[in-house]
MARMARMI-882635 format. One line per 3 residues: number of its first residue (from 1); their letters; for each residue x, y, z of C-alpha. Coordinates in Angstrom, 3 decimals, always signed. Layout:
NUM = a = X,Y,Z  ...
This chain:
1 = mks = +0.008,-0.013,+0.254  +1.696,+3.262,-1.018  +0.618,+6.266,-3.218
4 = kld = +2.773,+8.435,-5.671  +3.958,+11.950,-4.360  +1.242,+13.689,-6.566
7 = kal = -1.554,+11.963,-5.198  +0.063,+11.530,-1.886  -0.175,+15.259,-1.031
10 = slv = -4.002,+15.490,-1.826  -4.962,+12.076,-0.131  -4.000,+13.199,+3.653
13 = alg = -6.716,+11.900,+5.496  -6.632,+11.074,+9.177  -10.089,+10.193,+9.701
16 = vlg = -10.048,+6.626,+9.293  -6.468,+4.883,+10.800  -6.171,+2.051,+9.038
19 = vln = -3.151,+0.591,+10.856  -1.116,-1.527,+8.370  +1.591,-3.165,+10.582
22 = sah = -0.284,-6.451,+11.611  +1.315,-8.163,+14.335  +1.432,-11.427,+12.517
25 = aap = +3.732,-10.477,+9.756  +6.075,-7.936,+11.521  +9.148,-9.516,+12.935
28 = vye = +9.834,-9.492,+16.838  +12.728,-7.567,+17.893  +14.687,-7.536,+21.199
31 = ivn = +16.959,-5.291,+22.643  +20.666,-6.985,+23.138  +22.287,-4.243,+25.159
34 = idn = +20.449,-4.308,+28.204  +21.898,-4.715,+31.552  +19.791,-5.158,+34.585
37 = fdl = +16.944,-3.116,+32.890  +19.389,-0.280,+31.696  +21.056,-0.058,+28.692
40 = qgt = +24.692,-0.294,+28.266  +24.581,+3.069,+25.515  +27.073,+5.661,+26.320
43 = leg = +30.506,+5.950,+27.618  +31.727,+6.281,+30.942  +31.736,+10.017,+32.075
46 = trs = +28.888,+11.297,+29.335  +25.382,+11.467,+29.451  +24.400,+10.658,+25.840
49 = gya = +24.906,+8.090,+23.580  +23.797,+7.326,+19.878  +24.817,+4.373,+17.250
52 = lgv = +24.869,+5.567,+13.767  +25.961,+2.330,+11.837  +26.257,-1.178,+11.737
55 = ngn = +28.059,-3.797,+9.621  +27.445,-7.391,+8.613  +29.838,-8.770,+11.452
58 = del = +27.555,-7.053,+14.034  +29.990,-4.374,+14.824  +28.744,-0.602,+15.060
61 = vgi = +30.106,+2.429,+15.618  +28.717,+5.433,+17.334  +29.220,+8.882,+19.479
64 = skg = +28.955,+9.949,+23.200  +27.906,+13.310,+23.958  +27.866,+15.708,+26.868
67 = kkk = +30.624,+15.290,+29.501  +29.021,+15.416,+32.735  +30.101,+18.122,+35.354
70 = lss = +31.069,+16.926,+38.083  +33.573,+18.131,+40.828  +36.934,+16.745,+41.320
73 = sdv = +36.056,+15.583,+45.017  +32.677,+13.810,+43.917  +34.747,+11.912,+40.949
76 = egg = +37.987,+11.179,+43.080  +36.279,+10.072,+46.196  +33.883,+7.918,+44.302
79 = vid = +30.810,+8.744,+45.861  +28.881,+9.373,+42.524  +27.820,+5.915,+40.117
82 = vad = +27.428,+8.829,+37.137  +25.269,+5.981,+35.377  +22.778,+6.287,+38.662
85 = gia = +21.230,+9.745,+37.618  +21.190,+12.644,+35.362  +23.934,+15.144,+36.382
88 = pee = +24.455,+18.420,+34.769  +26.291,+18.963,+31.604  +29.398,+20.909,+30.871
91 = tit = +29.057,+24.146,+29.166  +31.001,+24.198,+25.731  +31.298,+27.522,+24.870
94 = ysi = +33.349,+28.974,+21.874  +35.818,+31.786,+22.198  +39.653,+32.420,+21.239
97 = dka = +40.054,+33.548,+24.909  +39.020,+30.678,+26.553  +40.642,+27.075,+26.761
100 = iia = +38.672,+24.646,+23.754  +36.751,+21.648,+25.666  +35.648,+18.430,+23.614
103 = nnf = +32.134,+17.192,+24.178  +31.786,+14.583,+21.550  +33.714,+11.073,+21.558
106 = afv = +33.710,+8.168,+19.111  +33.271,+4.697,+20.510  +32.737,+1.099,+18.748
109 = ake = +30.888,-2.125,+20.362  +30.408,-5.241,+19.106  +28.520,-8.880,+19.797
112 = nde = +31.310,-10.650,+19.849  +33.400,-8.620,+22.363  +36.635,-9.911,+24.104
115 = tsn = +35.886,-8.894,+27.466  +32.325,-11.331,+26.962  +30.489,-8.273,+27.558
118 = pwl = +28.423,-8.040,+24.199  +27.945,-4.603,+22.692  +29.531,-2.610,+25.447
121 = ptf = +30.647,+1.242,+24.206  +34.276,+1.311,+24.236  +35.936,+4.328,+23.289
124 = dsi = +38.124,+4.509,+20.112  +40.734,+7.550,+20.289  +40.820,+9.315,+17.114
127 = ngt = +43.759,+12.303,+16.842  +44.872,+11.415,+20.079  +41.838,+11.625,+22.441
130 = kpp = +41.482,+10.372,+25.764  +38.503,+8.737,+26.985  +35.976,+10.915,+28.672
133 = sdt = +36.174,+9.031,+32.134  +39.875,+10.383,+32.185  +39.424,+13.352,+34.593
136 = avi = +42.978,+13.955,+34.497  +43.030,+15.204,+30.814  +40.869,+17.857,+29.175
139 = nsv = +40.300,+17.020,+25.753  +40.053,+19.402,+23.016  +39.751,+17.286,+19.784
142 = dtf = +35.909,+16.505,+19.265  +35.681,+13.053,+17.346  +32.837,+11.642,+15.483
145 = yyg = +31.883,+8.031,+13.473  +29.247,+7.970,+11.032  +30.084,+4.398,+9.331
148 = ind = +31.914,+1.164,+9.329  +32.312,-1.592,+6.617  +32.859,-5.023,+6.842
151 = agi = +36.111,-5.131,+7.179  +35.785,-3.141,+10.264  +37.260,+0.113,+8.582
154 = kvg = +35.480,+3.253,+10.369  +34.831,+6.858,+8.924  +33.734,+9.864,+10.456
157 = smt = +35.095,+13.365,+11.373  +37.403,+15.138,+13.711  +38.729,+18.620,+15.029
160 = ape = +42.287,+19.689,+15.081  +43.769,+20.044,+18.827  +44.097,+23.122,+20.581
163 = kki = +46.583,+25.573,+20.165  +47.843,+28.463,+22.160  +49.910,+31.839,+21.783
166 = ent = +50.354,+34.502,+24.631  +47.811,+37.192,+24.849  +49.483,+40.118,+24.740
169 = att = +46.453,+42.310,+25.063  +47.154,+45.316,+27.413  +43.195,+45.472,+28.424
172 = dva = +42.199,+42.738,+31.214  +41.606,+39.523,+29.750  +40.190,+36.191,+31.104
175 = ddy = +43.435,+34.206,+30.371  +46.981,+34.710,+29.287  +46.357,+32.831,+26.114
178 = wyy = +44.837,+32.880,+22.706  +43.137,+29.629,+21.805  +42.648,+28.253,+17.804
181 = rdy = +43.164,+24.902,+15.996  +44.412,+24.216,+12.654  +40.882,+23.067,+11.232
184 = efr = +37.012,+22.504,+12.188  +36.313,+19.687,+10.548  +38.410,+17.101,+9.155
187 = gva = +37.405,+13.665,+7.534  +38.977,+10.586,+8.899  +39.194,+6.785,+8.358
190 = ksg = +40.368,+4.086,+10.848  +41.661,+0.974,+10.158  +42.726,-0.959,+12.673
193 = qte = +45.047,+1.375,+14.652  +46.268,+3.385,+11.366  +44.453,+6.812,+10.785
196 = isl = +43.809,+7.817,+7.342  +43.093,+11.624,+7.195  +41.045,+12.758,+4.461
199 = ppp = +41.512,+16.341,+3.911  +39.618,+18.838,+1.560  +41.126,+20.492,-1.452
202 = ytk = +40.813,+23.627,-0.325  +42.460,+24.615,+2.911  +44.372,+27.903,+2.000
205 = fvn = +43.133,+31.487,+1.455  +45.356,+33.425,-0.839  +44.249,+37.041,-1.434
208 = adn = +43.674,+38.887,-4.883  +47.006,+39.577,-5.819  +48.770,+36.680,-4.370
211 = tkt = +50.839,+38.608,-1.558  +49.272,+37.349,+1.425  +48.216,+33.947,+2.691
214 = ael = +46.101,+32.571,+5.736  +45.806,+28.556,+6.558  +42.288,+28.066,+6.979
217 = ggw = +41.941,+24.344,+7.451  +38.796,+24.045,+5.402  +36.090,+21.296,+6.437
220 = saa = +35.469,+17.523,+5.088  +33.761,+14.994,+6.503  +33.506,+11.221,+5.693
223 = tai = +29.902,+9.993,+6.221  +29.933,+6.603,+4.843  +31.915,+3.420,+3.375
226 = nnn = +31.314,+0.591,+1.295  +32.636,-2.726,+1.194  +34.928,-2.055,-1.706
229 = nlv = +36.650,+0.745,+0.866  +34.774,+3.519,-1.328  +34.060,+6.194,+1.365
232 = agy = +31.308,+9.174,+0.565  +31.196,+12.293,+2.348  +32.159,+16.000,+1.456
235 = vst = +34.611,+18.892,+1.387  +35.478,+22.702,+1.111  +36.271,+23.168,-2.534
238 = dis = +36.661,+27.060,-2.229  +35.359,+30.193,+0.354  +32.643,+32.086,+0.323
241 = kyg = +32.210,+35.834,-0.456  +31.675,+36.875,+2.567  +34.136,+34.428,+4.409
244 = sdr = +36.829,+36.037,+1.683  +35.962,+39.483,+3.057  +36.523,+38.449,+6.405
247 = vny = +39.843,+36.587,+5.514  +40.990,+39.996,+3.929  +40.302,+41.890,+7.225
250 = clg = +42.267,+39.488,+9.520  +45.574,+40.031,+6.770  +44.619,+43.691,+6.291
253 = tdn = +46.195,+46.511,+9.128  +43.150,+46.681,+11.160  +43.069,+43.340,+12.518
256 = tlp = +44.937,+43.468,+16.092  +44.606,+39.730,+16.627  +47.382,+37.275,+15.570
259 = ldv = +46.804,+35.892,+12.214  +45.510,+32.511,+13.331  +43.298,+33.989,+16.129
262 = cvq = +41.331,+36.262,+13.987  +40.610,+33.517,+11.472  +39.618,+31.219,+14.344
265 = req = +37.137,+33.980,+15.622  +35.599,+34.221,+12.446  +35.185,+30.270,+12.178
268 = ypn = +33.549,+30.021,+15.382  +29.556,+30.000,+15.138  +28.122,+33.330,+16.773
271 = stg = +25.149,+33.400,+18.675  +22.910,+33.052,+15.752  +24.858,+29.806,+15.126
274 = trn = +26.316,+31.012,+11.680  +30.123,+31.525,+10.716  +31.402,+34.169,+9.026
277 = iqy = +33.867,+31.652,+7.429  +31.554,+29.723,+5.045  +32.884,+26.920,+2.216
280 = qtr = +31.868,+26.116,-1.193  +30.980,+22.630,-0.548  +30.829,+19.670,-2.980
283 = gyv = +30.150,+15.820,-2.755  +33.429,+13.844,-2.442  +34.443,+10.092,-2.411
286 = wqi = +37.828,+9.013,-1.553  +39.062,+5.323,-2.390  +41.248,+3.670,+0.125
289 = dnn = +43.965,+1.269,-0.960  +46.783,+0.065,+1.397  +45.750,+2.745,+3.627
292 = vat = +46.242,+5.446,+1.079  +43.081,+7.815,+0.198  +42.618,+8.955,-3.429
295 = gte = +39.840,+11.511,-3.528  +37.323,+12.670,-6.625  +35.091,+15.529,-6.401
298 = lpl = +31.411,+14.960,-7.435  +29.592,+17.279,-9.731  +27.399,+20.019,-8.510
301 = glt = +23.585,+19.906,-9.487  +24.116,+23.167,-11.649  +26.652,+25.372,-13.342
304 = pat = +27.217,+28.734,-11.784  +27.498,+31.473,-13.794  +31.051,+33.318,-13.546
307 = dnt = +30.163,+36.465,-11.785  +27.959,+34.143,-9.022  +28.693,+35.250,-5.467
310 = ltf = +26.159,+32.698,-4.288  +27.797,+29.587,-1.913  +26.709,+26.545,-3.275
313 = taq = +26.357,+23.487,-1.416  +26.578,+19.444,-2.176  +27.296,+16.490,+0.460
316 = alg = +27.593,+12.741,-0.476  +25.697,+10.870,+2.669  +25.280,+7.386,+1.602
319 = lnd = +26.547,+4.647,-0.968  +26.174,+1.379,-2.067  +28.702,-1.531,-3.175
322 = ngv = +28.246,-0.753,-6.707  +29.687,+2.693,-5.773  +26.508,+4.975,-6.836
325 = vvg = +26.516,+7.764,-4.135  +23.308,+9.598,-3.007  +22.869,+12.823,-1.030
328 = rsh = +21.808,+16.201,-1.922  +22.850,+19.147,-3.897  +22.062,+22.904,-4.727
331 = vyr = +20.023,+22.596,-8.086  +18.261,+24.973,-10.420  +14.933,+22.750,-11.053
334 = ggd = +14.013,+22.794,-14.530  +16.947,+25.005,-15.524  +15.303,+27.735,-13.825
337 = tnn = +17.966,+30.159,-12.344  +15.066,+31.550,-10.396  +14.181,+28.222,-8.881
340 = lrq = +17.167,+27.189,-6.905  +16.433,+24.419,-4.531  +17.931,+21.573,-2.328
343 = daa = +17.169,+18.467,-3.435  +18.121,+14.819,-3.224  +20.756,+13.461,-5.774
346 = ywa = +22.630,+10.456,-6.795  +25.773,+10.539,-8.529  +26.882,+7.339,-11.071
349 = kdt = +29.590,+6.763,-12.930  +29.091,+6.598,-17.010  +30.939,+4.713,-19.398
352 = egk = +33.969,+6.356,-18.987  +34.154,+5.739,-15.395  +33.410,+9.223,-14.305
355 = yqy = +30.757,+10.447,-11.784  +27.511,+12.225,-13.406  +24.769,+14.075,-11.456
358 = hwi = +21.294,+12.766,-11.395  +18.138,+14.725,-9.958  +15.770,+13.223,-8.261
361 = pmv = +12.441,+14.792,-9.502  +10.592,+16.970,-7.204  +7.108,+18.799,-7.732
364 = dsi = +7.229,+22.596,-7.121  +5.121,+22.177,-4.154  +8.227,+20.359,-2.274
367 = sss = +10.402,+23.111,-0.882  +13.645,+20.772,-0.647  +14.692,+16.847,-0.057
370 = iay = +17.646,+15.047,+0.711  +18.819,+11.251,-0.160  +20.245,+9.235,+3.190
373 = din = +21.153,+5.901,+1.829  +20.799,+3.115,-1.096  +20.832,-0.718,-1.336
376 = dsg = +22.760,-2.882,-3.936  +19.611,-3.020,-5.958  +19.549,+1.106,-6.516
379 = ilv = +16.628,+1.588,-4.111  +17.332,+5.008,-2.853  +15.526,+6.272,+0.437
382 = gsy = +15.113,+9.832,+1.466  +12.573,+12.386,+2.696  +11.340,+15.606,+1.206
385 = rsy = +9.798,+18.882,+3.109  +6.472,+20.016,+1.938  +3.421,+21.598,+3.609
388 = iqg = +0.512,+18.995,+4.547  -2.826,+20.330,+6.171  -1.006,+23.799,+6.554
391 = ylr = +2.234,+22.674,+8.274  +5.817,+21.847,+7.018  +6.412,+18.036,+7.313
394 = dkf = +9.127,+15.745,+6.494  +7.713,+12.537,+4.448  +10.077,+9.488,+3.758
397 = fyf = +10.373,+8.223,+0.382  +12.046,+5.714,-2.267  +13.349,+6.040,-5.502
400 = dtn = +14.352,+3.466,-7.802  +17.756,+4.336,-9.554  +17.161,+1.842,-12.253
403 = qad = +13.971,+2.503,-13.518  +13.615,+4.829,-16.679  +11.137,+8.023,-15.688
406 = ati = +10.613,+6.880,-12.204  +9.129,+8.987,-9.671  +9.654,+9.063,-5.745
409 = vtp = +7.102,+6.879,-4.044  +5.916,+8.020,-0.750  +4.672,+4.645,+1.516
412 = ndf = +2.142,+4.781,+3.783  +2.929,+4.832,+7.492  +0.001,+4.374,+10.189
415 = aas = -2.909,+4.692,+7.738  -4.796,+3.558,+4.820  -3.612,+6.529,+3.056
418 = ttd = -0.647,+9.257,+3.688  -0.739,+11.042,+7.190  +0.767,+14.304,+8.192
421 = lss = +3.372,+12.621,+10.528  +6.699,+13.808,+9.994  +9.102,+11.098,+8.835
424 = kpk = +12.955,+10.103,+7.817  +14.700,+7.240,+6.816  +18.341,+6.732,+7.620
427 = sin = +18.776,+3.149,+6.234  +17.843,+0.797,+3.509  +19.404,-3.210,+3.392
430 = nkg = +19.488,-5.217,+0.524  +16.227,-6.931,+1.635  +14.377,-3.701,+1.206
433 = qvv = +13.954,-2.920,+5.155  +14.321,+0.517,+6.123  +14.701,+2.310,+9.298
436 = gyi = +14.475,+5.655,+10.593  +11.818,+7.930,+12.661  +8.445,+9.113,+12.564
439 = ett = +6.064,+10.841,+14.667  +4.030,+9.253,+16.599  +0.944,+11.785,+17.446
442 = ydk = -1.133,+14.191,+15.746  -1.539,+17.201,+17.843  -0.541,+20.060,+15.524
445 = ekp = +0.411,+22.642,+18.268  +2.613,+20.777,+20.229  +5.938,+19.281,+19.881
448 = rpk = +5.244,+15.431,+18.954  +7.244,+12.929,+20.248  +9.070,+10.561,+17.645
451 = agf = +9.704,+6.427,+17.516  +11.907,+4.453,+15.261  +10.404,+2.639,+12.586
454 = lye = +10.909,-0.544,+10.309  +9.661,-0.770,+6.539  +9.495,-3.363,+4.746
457 = kst = +9.518,-2.591,+1.111  +8.233,-6.114,-0.316  +5.108,-5.839,+1.668
460 = gef = +4.602,-2.067,+2.297  +4.483,-2.960,+5.939  +5.175,+0.156,+8.690
463 = snl = +5.740,-0.654,+11.749  +6.418,+1.453,+14.990  +9.698,-0.514,+16.547
466 = nkl = +8.530,-0.225,+20.285  +5.231,-2.389,+18.836  +7.735,-4.994,+17.733
469 = ltc = +9.791,-5.109,+21.152  +9.499,-8.157,+23.750  +8.064,-7.149,+27.181
472 = esk = +11.797,-7.554,+28.433  +13.012,-4.717,+25.923  +10.787,-2.198,+26.848
475 = gye = +11.422,-2.479,+30.984  +8.911,-5.145,+32.159  +9.253,-8.076,+34.184
478 = kas = +7.325,-11.236,+34.456  +5.648,-11.861,+37.943  +5.257,-15.391,+39.182
481 = dgs = +1.546,-15.373,+38.334  +2.432,-14.852,+34.403  +1.409,-10.847,+34.951
484 = war = +3.702,-8.104,+33.484  +4.580,-5.059,+35.379  +7.340,-2.411,+34.954
487 = hqv = +10.537,-2.941,+36.856  +11.131,-0.294,+39.813  +14.477,+0.673,+39.941
490 = evq = +15.897,+1.324,+43.375  +18.435,+4.175,+43.904  +19.677,+5.590,+47.362
493 = dgs = +19.212,+9.291,+48.248  +21.956,+11.505,+49.777  +19.121,+11.483,+52.430
496 = gkv = +19.876,+7.524,+53.169  +16.362,+6.830,+51.643  +15.914,+3.982,+48.941
499 = lqy = +13.748,+5.551,+46.282  +12.002,+4.409,+43.121  +10.834,+4.593,+39.668
502 = nad = +9.680,+2.923,+36.775  +12.037,+1.226,+34.440  +11.711,+2.454,+30.870
505 = ilv = +12.809,+2.325,+27.517  +11.449,+3.680,+24.165  +13.017,+3.468,+20.892
508 = veg = +12.958,+6.779,+18.697  +15.157,+6.254,+15.958  +16.763,+3.520,+13.707
511 = tsi = +20.002,+4.610,+12.141  +21.249,+1.492,+10.419  +20.165,-2.133,+9.590
514 = nen = +22.421,-4.849,+8.291  +21.586,-8.082,+5.968  +20.598,-10.059,+9.370
517 = gai = +18.141,-7.395,+10.283  +20.313,-6.163,+13.229  +18.822,-2.471,+14.132
520 = vgt = +21.049,+0.085,+15.659  +19.818,+3.464,+16.804  +19.079,+5.742,+20.030
523 = afi = +16.401,+4.755,+22.807  +15.452,+7.120,+25.518  +15.776,+5.285,+28.998
526 = rkp = +14.202,+7.249,+32.125  +16.884,+8.118,+34.820  +16.172,+10.405,+37.849
529 = syq = +17.818,+13.960,+38.074  +20.280,+14.799,+40.800  +20.237,+18.192,+42.622
532 = fda = +22.888,+20.332,+41.600  +23.837,+23.866,+43.096  +24.079,+27.215,+41.362
535 = ngn = +27.785,+26.526,+40.074  +26.383,+23.312,+38.325  +27.890,+20.857,+41.233
538 = vvi = +25.764,+17.841,+42.515  +24.494,+18.640,+45.835  +26.012,+15.871,+48.383
541 = gen = +24.064,+14.357,+51.232  +25.146,+14.038,+54.725  +25.647,+10.273,+53.983
544 = gmp = +28.059,+11.215,+51.158  +25.778,+10.157,+48.193  +24.196,+12.739,+45.768
547 = lfe = +20.264,+13.919,+46.471  +17.776,+13.464,+43.920  +15.022,+15.951,+42.848
550 = lng = +11.824,+14.958,+44.181  +8.474,+15.992,+43.155  +5.513,+16.737,+45.466
553 = ngd = +4.740,+12.980,+46.629  +8.712,+12.565,+47.271  +9.134,+10.528,+44.437
556 = pvt = +12.341,+10.923,+42.184  +11.791,+13.741,+39.153  +12.255,+11.390,+36.192
559 = ayv = +13.635,+12.379,+32.281  +14.497,+10.596,+29.248  +18.031,+10.833,+28.345
562 = prm = +19.311,+8.930,+24.858  +21.380,+6.070,+24.400  +22.889,+3.658,+22.138
565 = vvl = +20.408,+0.796,+21.465  +20.566,-2.332,+19.106  +17.972,-4.417,+18.485
568 = kpa = +18.141,-8.281,+16.703  +15.272,-10.439,+15.604  +14.072,-12.415,+18.689
571 = ssg = +14.717,-15.926,+18.221  +11.578,-16.824,+20.352  +8.758,-15.254,+22.148
574 = eac = +6.288,-12.574,+21.128  +5.651,-8.605,+20.709  +4.644,-6.752,+24.107
577 = tvd = +0.834,-6.229,+24.015  +0.904,-4.794,+27.943  -0.495,-1.358,+28.129
580 = dnt = +0.018,+0.095,+31.660  -1.216,+3.748,+30.561  +1.536,+4.892,+32.822
583 = dtg = +2.799,+8.667,+32.465  +5.748,+8.518,+30.190  +7.431,+11.076,+31.736
586 = nye = +9.639,+14.631,+30.921  +11.962,+14.379,+28.082  +15.399,+15.606,+29.665
589 = rqg = +15.736,+18.951,+27.702  +19.227,+18.661,+27.105  +18.966,+15.107,+25.983
592 = aat = +15.912,+15.842,+23.799  +17.927,+19.008,+22.207  +21.043,+16.520,+21.583
595 = law = +18.729,+14.288,+19.735  +17.665,+17.177,+17.491  +21.414,+17.829,+17.148
598 = lfa = +22.203,+14.427,+15.693  +19.618,+14.237,+13.228  +21.273,+16.813,+11.348
601 = lpl = +24.495,+15.015,+11.808  +26.769,+14.868,+9.492  +24.792,+17.943,+7.920
604 = vwf = +25.768,+20.109,+10.513  +27.827,+22.547,+8.359  +25.407,+22.783,+5.516
607 = rrr = +24.419,+25.925,+5.286  +23.673,+28.740,+2.120  +25.055,+32.244,+2.560
610 = ir = +24.105,+35.047,-0.021  +26.385,+38.053,+0.362
């Protein structure tokens, strides 16, 4: 059951919900990284964890984000088990007169772990980083993993380490040094213990008369890798017009800062989140052979006029084992230079072995679109943005790159016709199974909760992953009489009391699915919140334990925080049908914001500047 796009936007009917995901056909899943009703889902010393890619050998890569802020006495004395509750997070600021503190850490996990602890997140150092649990070290390098192939080669990105020079300003300053780094974002692949840097072609600015230069570093990111060691991503190929003006200022006589420091200031995000130095960005592929990477730029979806000062962007985000690459690019729809859009695209080699750009046709009512992944059969998945019932929504689509005159197909989700629930796919395997996330409520005036989904292209079946889980995977335990109830988690308070709250696990996104049907992604788990003082330190009770925030009934105030999650088809059992109608609790604000940030990765640098 599915509808073409042109019909989908005119057939929004929410009156009768003909639910498609019948229980008898959908597989049953169990979460396999549960430990005592908790998820092994982030690195020690961090708040949030996300799984981003899984290979055919049940090995995954992910990111831990949000280093917990605890006083040195808390950590050294061992009084706090940081996994028990939600501690405040380190505040990360971007300033040339403050030391650079990293907040993102790459990890790996696998089923057949050498420690006999399957799926345990294990810190993986990139560019000299140390584990976030090492309180004797302040990391300045942010690291990310986005994908892994069957050979175990991992790809992602990193920042350069902090550098500093003496601050010679005559006015009062907060520190004796200025801080900067050589680049903000650099693609990286790691094979075993060998790191392979994937630099962009544009890293250095040269002024108009070739008399002055500035090292900028540029940016690049490696977003996916196939089993032939071909890496997809994007790179800087030139600087924006306004960025050029800002670097010329740094090179000029009006600038009183050291050149590297001035450039760093312009590359940091300002109060609105934008950066003065932006780059022309293009999709890119690297072929890795014997730990050496050879890069190829992918063509943009348009040919800019020679006097055009706009900043155009294209990104490669996924690829299959046949070397077909997917992503998005700026394009003039229909060749009309007044109709500039950001649209889903794919790149494939022609008979001469050169990559050619292919636009995925979109009707004018769609404002933008993006492609995330493609399987070896050429089925591409992505999402488009369009108004549905007066609101901008994102809708999951698939597209057959092998079919002449193909159009995008919008699968039905939870109804017999297209709903206004926003949805995005993130991964498709060769069986046509797709995972991603979808909204789950129809309230138009409030934020809509999200859930991971599984779509079976062969049957058109669309399922909320939480509806496919065993009861144990949702935080329930079975009583002697056969009934199910939520497990009661016990924590000791700083007052000496033993407090209880309901265990809860909610899968909110599927990010990758392998050929065996193993799914990795993000789940929310319920945790109690610590009390902390005005300085952000955890409040310790008389018994040396942390104090928890309590509600009017004396129960712990709980919230959801994100964790890496691994789902595998269950060998036995059935999907849980228990509904205890309990309150789902609050989303921990920082965790929810972090999840929204993750949905943008690795698109965080995707902006267009018209200057």
